[in-house]
Structure formats: structure tokens, C-alpha cells
C-alpha positions as CSV (number, residue, x, y, z in Angstrom):
1,M,0.0,0.0,0.0
2,S,1.2,3.5,-0.8
3,D,1.8,5.9,2.1
4,S,0.3,8.7,0.0
5,V,-3.1,9.5,-1.4
6,V,-4.2,12.3,-3.8
7,I,-7.7,13.7,-3.3
8,I,-9.3,15.0,-6.5
9,P,-12.8,16.6,-6.2
10,T,-14.8,16.4,-9.4
11,Y,-17.8,17.9,-11.0
12,N,-18.2,17.4,-14.7
13,E,-14.6,16.5,-15.5
14,K,-15.2,13.7,-18.1
15,E,-12.7,15.4,-20.5
16,N,-9.9,15.3,-17.9
17,I,-10.5,12.6,-15.4
18,E,-9.0,9.5,-17.1
19,N,-5.9,11.4,-18.2
20,I,-5.2,12.9,-14.8
21,I,-5.6,9.5,-13.2
22,R,-3.2,7.9,-15.7
23,A,-0.7,10.7,-15.2
24,V,-0.6,10.3,-11.5
25,F,-0.2,6.5,-11.7
26,A,2.6,6.9,-14.3
27,L,4.8,8.5,-11.7
28,E,7.8,6.6,-10.3
29,K,6.6,7.4,-6.8
30,A,3.5,5.4,-5.9
31,F,0.4,7.4,-5.1
32,N,-3.1,6.2,-4.6
33,I,-6.1,8.4,-5.7
34,V,-9.5,9.0,-4.2
35,I,-12.0,10.9,-6.4
36,I,-14.8,12.8,-4.6
37,D,-17.5,13.3,-7.2
38,D,-20.5,15.5,-6.5
39,G,-23.0,13.8,-8.7
40,S,-21.5,14.9,-12.1
41,P,-24.3,14.5,-14.7
42,D,-21.7,14.1,-17.5
43,G,-20.6,10.6,-16.4
44,T,-17.3,11.4,-14.6
45,A,-18.0,8.8,-11.9
46,A,-18.7,6.1,-14.5
47,I,-15.3,6.6,-16.1
48,V,-13.7,6.3,-12.6
49,K,-15.6,3.1,-11.8
50,N,-14.5,1.6,-15.1
51,L,-10.8,2.2,-14.2
52,M,-11.4,1.1,-10.6
53,D,-12.8,-2.2,-11.7
54,G,-10.0,-2.7,-14.2
55,E,-6.3,-1.9,-14.3
56,F,-6.3,0.4,-11.2
57,A,-8.1,-1.9,-8.7
58,G,-6.8,-1.3,-5.2
59,R,-5.1,2.0,-6.1
60,L,-8.1,4.1,-7.3
61,F,-11.1,4.9,-5.1
62,L,-14.4,6.8,-5.5
63,I,-16.7,8.6,-3.1
64,E,-19.9,9.7,-4.8
65,R,-22.0,12.5,-3.2
66,S,-25.4,13.8,-4.2
67,G,-25.2,17.2,-5.9
68,K,-22.7,20.0,-5.6
69,Q,-21.8,20.5,-1.9
70,G,-18.7,22.7,-2.3
71,L,-15.0,22.2,-2.6
72,G,-14.3,22.5,1.1
73,T,-16.7,19.7,2.1
74,A,-15.3,17.5,-0.7
75,Y,-11.8,17.8,0.7
76,I,-13.0,17.4,4.3
77,C,-14.7,14.2,3.2
78,G,-11.5,13.1,1.5
79,F,-9.3,14.0,4.5
80,K,-11.5,11.9,6.9
81,W,-11.4,8.9,4.4
82,A,-7.6,9.2,4.1
83,L,-7.1,9.2,7.9
84,E,-9.4,6.3,8.3
85,N,-7.4,4.3,5.7
86,G,-4.0,5.0,7.2
87,Y,-2.3,7.3,4.8
88,D,0.6,9.4,6.1
89,Y,0.7,12.0,3.3
90,I,-2.5,13.5,1.9
91,F,-2.6,15.7,-1.2
92,E,-5.1,18.1,-2.7
93,M,-5.1,18.4,-6.5
94,D,-7.4,19.7,-9.2
95,A,-8.6,17.4,-12.0
96,D,-8.0,19.7,-14.9
97,F,-4.2,19.7,-15.2
98,S,-3.8,23.2,-13.8
99,H,-1.7,21.3,-11.2
100,N,1.0,19.3,-12.9
101,P,1.1,15.7,-11.5
102,N,4.9,15.7,-12.0
103,D,5.1,18.2,-9.1
104,L,3.5,15.6,-6.6
105,P,6.9,14.0,-5.8
106,R,8.4,17.5,-5.0
107,L,5.6,18.2,-2.6
108,Y,6.0,14.8,-1.0
109,A,9.7,15.3,-0.6
110,A,9.2,18.6,1.1
111,C,7.1,16.9,3.8
112,A,8.7,13.4,3.9
113,E,12.4,14.4,3.6
114,Q,12.7,18.2,4.3
115,G,10.7,18.7,7.5
116,A,7.5,20.5,6.2
117,D,4.2,19.7,7.8
118,V,2.3,21.3,4.9
119,A,3.9,21.7,1.4
120,I,2.1,24.3,-0.8
121,G,2.4,24.2,-4.6
122,S,3.0,28.0,-4.9
123,R,2.4,30.1,-8.0
124,Y,3.9,33.2,-6.4
125,C,6.9,32.3,-4.2
126,N,9.2,32.7,-7.2
127,G,7.7,35.5,-9.3
128,M,4.3,34.9,-11.0
129,N,4.2,31.4,-12.5
130,V,0.8,31.3,-14.1
131,V,0.1,30.4,-17.7
132,N,-3.1,31.1,-19.8
133,W,-4.9,33.2,-17.2
134,P,-6.2,36.7,-18.2
135,L,-4.0,39.4,-16.7
136,G,-6.9,40.7,-14.6
137,R,-7.4,37.3,-13.0
138,V,-3.7,36.9,-12.3
139,L,-3.5,40.3,-10.6
140,M,-6.7,39.6,-8.6
141,S,-5.3,36.3,-7.4
142,Y,-1.9,37.8,-6.6
143,Y,-3.2,40.8,-4.7
144,A,-5.7,38.6,-2.9
145,S,-2.8,36.7,-1.5
146,V,-1.1,39.9,-0.4
147,Y,-4.3,41.0,1.3
148,V,-4.5,37.6,3.2
149,R,-0.9,37.9,4.3
150,I,-1.5,41.4,5.7
151,I,-4.6,40.3,7.6
152,T,-3.5,36.9,8.9
153,G,0.3,37.5,9.5
154,M,1.1,34.3,7.5
155,K,4.4,34.5,5.5
156,I,2.9,32.5,2.7
157,K,2.9,34.1,-0.8
158,D,0.3,31.9,-2.3
159,T,-2.4,31.8,0.3
160,T,-5.2,30.6,-2.0
161,A,-3.2,27.7,-3.5
162,G,-5.1,24.5,-3.8
163,F,-2.2,22.1,-4.6
164,K,-0.9,20.8,-1.3
165,C,0.5,18.0,0.7
166,Y,-0.3,17.5,4.4
167,R,1.4,15.3,6.8
168,R,-1.1,13.0,8.6
169,R,-0.5,14.7,12.0
170,V,-1.7,18.1,10.6
171,L,-5.1,16.7,9.6
172,E,-5.4,14.7,12.9
173,T,-4.7,17.9,14.9
174,I,-6.9,20.4,13.0
175,E,-10.5,20.1,14.1
176,L,-11.8,19.3,10.7
177,D,-15.5,19.7,11.7
178,K,-14.7,23.4,12.6
179,I,-13.5,24.2,9.1
180,H,-16.6,25.8,7.6
181,F,-15.8,27.6,4.4
182,K,-16.7,25.8,1.2
183,G,-15.2,27.8,-1.6
184,Y,-11.7,29.2,-2.1
185,A,-11.8,30.6,1.4
186,F,-11.5,27.0,2.5
187,Q,-7.9,27.0,1.1
188,I,-7.1,30.0,3.2
189,E,-8.8,28.6,6.3
190,M,-6.9,25.3,6.1
191,K,-3.5,27.1,5.9
192,F,-4.4,29.6,8.6
193,T,-5.6,26.9,11.0
194,A,-2.4,24.8,10.4
195,Y,-0.3,28.0,11.0
196,K,-2.2,28.7,14.2
197,C,-1.7,25.2,15.3
198,G,2.1,25.7,15.1
199,F,2.8,23.6,12.0
200,K,5.6,24.3,9.5
201,L,4.2,25.5,6.1
202,V,6.6,25.5,3.2
203,E,6.1,26.8,-0.4
204,V,7.3,24.7,-3.3
205,P,7.4,26.7,-6.6
206,I,5.2,25.4,-9.4
207,I,3.9,26.6,-12.7
208,F,0.1,26.8,-12.8
209,I,-1.5,26.3,-16.2
210,N,-5.1,27.2,-16.7
211,R,-7.4,24.4,-17.7
212,V,-7.7,23.6,-21.5
213,L,-10.7,21.2,-21.3
214,G,-13.9,21.6,-19.2
215,T,-15.3,24.6,-17.5
216,S,-13.8,26.6,-14.6
217,K,-15.7,26.6,-11.3
218,M,-14.4,30.0,-10.2
219,N,-16.8,32.9,-10.0
220,S,-17.0,36.3,-8.2
221,S,-19.1,35.0,-5.3
222,I,-16.4,32.4,-4.5
223,F,-13.8,35.1,-4.6
224,G,-15.9,37.4,-2.5
225,E,-16.3,34.7,0.2
226,A,-12.5,34.5,0.4
227,L,-12.0,38.2,0.9
228,L,-14.7,38.6,3.6
229,G,-13.8,35.2,5.1
230,V,-10.3,36.3,5.9
231,L,-11.6,39.1,8.2
232,Q,-13.9,36.6,9.8
233,L,-11.0,34.1,10.3
234,K,-8.8,36.7,11.9
235,W,-11.5,38.0,14.2
236,Q,-12.4,34.5,15.4
237,S,-8.8,33.6,16.0
238,L,-8.6,36.3,18.7
239,F,-11.0,34.3,20.8
240,R,-10.2,30.7,19.8
241,K,-7.7,28.3,21.4
242,Y,-6.1,26.2,18.7
243,P,-4.9,22.6,19.4
244,H,-1.2,21.9,19.1
245,Y,0.4,18.7,18.0
246,E,2.1,16.8,20.8
247,V,5.3,15.1,19.8
248,P,5.3,11.5,21.0
249,A,7.7,10.8,23.8
């Protein structure tokens, strides 16, 4: 059994799903995959089931949920499944190849070999490494991260990044049922909570490539939730006691 699992949430990703699965399984480092599908009407889950029952039995898993319930709840579902099934390194990754599967071993190494508790695939820690995004969206994303850094005090340059590796102990320590944002604010909330719990967050430079196939799930309301959510997170943190990981004796 692999010590690592990649969580991939999906909604209408039939154009990408088989290719992304095959790309992950082609890596020299062994990763398992769990797909969290929110009732995709385009048949995404059927494609995954076919691969599960065939050549990727025992390495590929599927959790089907009814209807769109939000990115954050999909990842929380995946986190709980990964912990229950004994994985030591748990990854977040998009289905649309905006995150390059070839970067997974680099995120793994940052945690497994270089001491990070959370490894973040960062678009902005080494300039602006974004391909095929309109300039307006690049600037909006970049300055949103600047805003989050100012409000939260985190030293992370890509605070909204969704390509990450967590050590098991991070997800065991974070009170997952208290994570309540569902959109892109979820990504900020997870980093901020890990930061407040005393974990080491490290950025690993990646090149982010905008999807070629399928439809983006980003919209202005998701982005608005993130901007207002940061203020809420900071305010609540003033009154909340965060759990800290206790190193085994």
C-alpha cells in the first residue's frame, strides 16, 4: 500500500479525469487516488468506476456524493477517508491539469524528507508562474494573497493555493469539523488553521496552467467569500484556542 493519497474533487470532468488518473499512476513514486464526485451529470463517476474495476483496482477509489456540496466539504470528506485508511501524506489536487502531477513528488519530498508539515504548490513564491490566465485574474489572485498575508500574518505568498501535501498529523490535529468555508476561502482557512496550530508551512514553486478542457468553477461570489472570510477568520482567531500537536515521547 502507498503511504500517499491524492484527493481529487470532481464535478463534470469527463474530459480530464482518465488522463489525470493515468498521469498520477505513471509517476515513479507510488500514489493512490480518491475521487470525490459531486453527482456529475456528465458521467465522470462512470469513467472512474471503469478504471477502478479494471487496471487500477486497489489504487483508485471513488466517493460519490449527491449534488454540488462545495470544494471544502469535498476535501474534508476526503481527509477523513484518508485518515481512516491509514495514509501518512494526503494531497489536494485539481482534476484539470492546472496542477502538474509531475510536481507531486516534489511536494511529497518537502514533507517526507525536508521537514515540512504542509507543502504548498506555490504560484507566487518565485515570481508569477501562471500560464493562460487573463492578466486581470492573475492580478486579482496575486493581490488577494497579499491581502491575506497582511490580515493573517502568515508568511505564505500563495495563500489561496489548492495544490498541497499534508502530513497526517496536521489533519489529525486540525479540528476538521470546525472548518466551515466551502469555496476558495477553504484553502485560506486550512492554511491559517495549520499555521495557528504551530505547523511548518513551506512553499514549493510550481507553474500553474489554466485548464484547457472543461469549465472553470471559479466565480465572483467564491472570490468574495474568500475576501470577507479572511476578516472573519482573523477575528475569530482572537478568541479561539487552537490545538497543538504533541510530539510522542
